N, C-alpha and C positions, 0 to 999 in steps of 0.2 A: 302152636304145635311145633315141637322140636324138629329140626331138619335132619334127615337121614345123612350121616357123615359120608355114606357111599355116594351120595349125589354131588358131593363137592367136586369130584373129578369131572362131572358133566357141566358144571357151572362155568361159563366162559369168564366170569368175573374173578374166579379163583384159580384159573389155569395159569401156571407159570409161563412167562414170556421166554421163548427160546432165544439163545444167544447166537446161533448160527443156523441158517442164514438170517439176516435181519428180517423181521416180519414186515408185511405190507402195512400201510396206514390202516388203522382199525376203522370199521364202519361207525357211523354215528350211534351212540348208545341210546337205547330206548328203555323205558321202564319195563322190568321183567316181573311177571306175576309169579307168585308161588305156585308150586305144582298142583296143590289141592288143599282144601280145608279138611277139618277133622272128619267130616262125613264122606270124604272122597269126591265131592263135587267141586269143580273148578271155581275158584273164588273170583269175585267181580272186582275186587280192589285189594290193595296191599294190606288193608287192616282186617280183611275177612278171616284170616287164620286165627287171630286172637279172639275175634268175635265168635267164630264157630267153636273154638275150644271151650268157651264159657257157655255157649248156648246151643251147640251142635246136637248133642244127644239130650233128649228130655224124657224123663219118666212120664208115663201116662197116668192120670189120676181120675178118680171118680169120687164125688162127694155125695153123702146120703144123709137125709133126715127123714122125719115122718111124712111131711107133705110136699117136699121139694119147693119150699117157699122162702123160709127165713135163713136158717143156719147153713144148709147146703148151698143155697144160692149166693150168700155172702162169700163163702169159701170159693165157690165156682168163679165168681167175678174176680176175686183177688188172684186166683191161680191163672185165669185166662189173661189178665193184664200183665202177668209175669211171663207170658208166652208159653205156659204149660198146656199140653193137650189135656182137656178135662171134660168129663161128662158129669151129670148130676141126676139124682133120682130121689123118690120117696118110697117108704116101705108100708105106708098105711093102706087101708082098703079104699079110702076116699080122701080127697083133699079137703081139709077143714081149716077155715079161717074164723077168727073171732066175730061174733055177731053182736046184737044189742044186749044179749045176756049170755051167761055161761051155758044155758040150756037151749040157746038158739044160735048155733054156729051156722056159718055159710058153708054149704057142702057142695063139692063139685067132683065129677069123675076125673080120674087121671087120663092122660094121653089124648083126650078129645076136647079139652077146654083150655083155651089160650089164656095167658096172663092178661092180654088186652081185653078179652071178654069179661073176665072177673073185674078188671078195673072199671070198665064202663058200667057194669051192673051195680057195683057198690057205690060208684059216683052218683048214680041215679037214686039209689035207696036212701042214703044218708051221708052226703059228702062231709058234713061237719064231723060226725062221729068217726068215720073211717080215715079222715085226715088227722084228727086228733090222736087216734090210737096208732098211727103210723102204718096202717094197712095200705093206703093208697101210695104212700112213698115207697113202701116195699115192692108193691106191684110195678111201679114205674121203673124201679131198678131191675126187677126180674124180666120185664118185657124187653129191656134193652140187652139182655143176656141171651135169651132163647125164646122159643115160641110158647111153650107151656110146660106144666109139670108132668114128669114121666114116672111111672111106677117101676121099681126095681124088679119085682117079680114078673113083669111083662117084658123085660128087656131080652131080646134074642141075642145073647152074647155071641160075638164072632160074626154077626151079620153086618156087612158094610153099611155105613150111615152117610152115604154120599148125598142124599137128598137134603141134608141139613147144612151144607156148605153155604157160608155167607150170612146165615141168619142165626147162627149158634156160636157164641164166643167160646173159644177154646176148641172148636171142632177140627182145626188143622192139626193133623197128627193123630187124631182119634178116629179117623175114617174107617179103620178096620174093625171097630166095634169091640175092642178088648183094651184093658188097662193093666197097669203094673201094680197099682196101689189103690185100694178102696178105703176112704176115710169116712166113717160114720160120725154122727154128732150126738148120739145118745145110745146108751147100752142096749135098749130094746131094739134099736135099728141094727146094731152090730149083731145081736142074736138073730134077727130076721135074715140078714145077709148070709151069715154063716150057715144057718139052717137051710136056706134056699139053695146055696151052692151044694150042700150035701145031697139035697133032693135031686138036683140036676145030674149028679153022677159024673162030673168032670169029663165031659165029652171031648174037650180040647186038650186035656192033660197039660194045662198051662198053669204054673203057680201064680198066685196073687197074694199080696200082703193086705190083710184086713185089719185096720187100725181104728179104734174108737177114741175120739177126743170128746169128752163129755162137756157139752155146752148147754147152758140153760136157754130155754126157748123164749128169748126176748131180744129186742133190737140191739140193746147195748151189749149184751153178752155175745151176740152173734158177731158184732164188730171185733171184739177182743178175740173170739175164737177164730175168726177169719185170718187175723194177723198171726195167731199161733200156728194155724194149719199151713200158711204160706212159709213160715219159718221152718216147719217140719219138712215141707216139700223141698225147700232149698237144701236142707241137710241131707235128705235121702238122695236127691239128684246129684249132689256133689260126690257123695260116696259111690253112687253108681258109675259116674264118670271115671273116678279114680280106679275102680275095679276093672272097668272096660279097658283102660289104658294099660293096666298091669297084666291083662290077659287072664285074670282069675275069674272063671265063669261063675263060681258059687260064692265068691267073696262077698258080694253085696248082700245076699240073703243071710249070710252068717253075721253080718255087721248090724242088721236092722235092730235087734234087741238093745245093743249097746248105744246105737244112735237115739233110740227112743228114751233110754235112761238119761242121756245127756240133755235131750230136749225137755224132759220132765223137770229137770233141775232149773231150766230157764222159765218154764211155764208151770209152776206148781199148782196154780189155780185151775188147771185143765187136766183132770185125771185121764189116764191113757190105758187102753187095753190093746193087745195085739195077738194075732194068730196068723198062720200061713194056711191059705185055702187053695182051691184048684178050680179053674174054669173048665 
């Protein structure tokens, strides 16, 4: 963070030494901390200013797919490892995982069934099948991220989520129950989110960017999509920080379409949609 030039007069290291009368012997010099980091909190060490400038303000993200299992959870994990506040949801009526045949899926309710429960049940049913098709590995990843799948339509937007601290990766910063950007992983999920927000009637009168990054629902494409979503988050967050420093309150919202066009050139295999919604 740049130092305010007006503070130079207050810095004893920059004060000119008077010529008359001769000054007394100076006290022993001690390391002087910067006044504050970018977020206004006193820094713990001399390197905190640059660290806060890079990571001080973070956009809050939400990732969404059909069952809150594969694509949204891969993106959730990547964003949380990059220290972004992040939530994730599914828009389906039930959680559906592949079963022994296409007509025999494993079905679970949202919000009340943990990833651990699913893992234990499928491990007992047919460990060879569910290890071979990647379901057990996926659930192992998921249960390390949060407790279980959540349904978007049941999310009480704006309600504090303090009960999930410590067991939900990415929960720090998202305690208030609102986000700045929702990223869906399939167009029908994007439609469901947009329609649901219209039904809610914008009680908070808070804008939210709703972006769809179209990702095929398999493990390989989820990995690629997760990398693309992280790259998009970095671009959006950098722009948001630039606009905050410039004092342009609406500048970020106006730049989002341009940022998405630039991102699409880097990730042409991931079609993107965007709209501005309201919480």
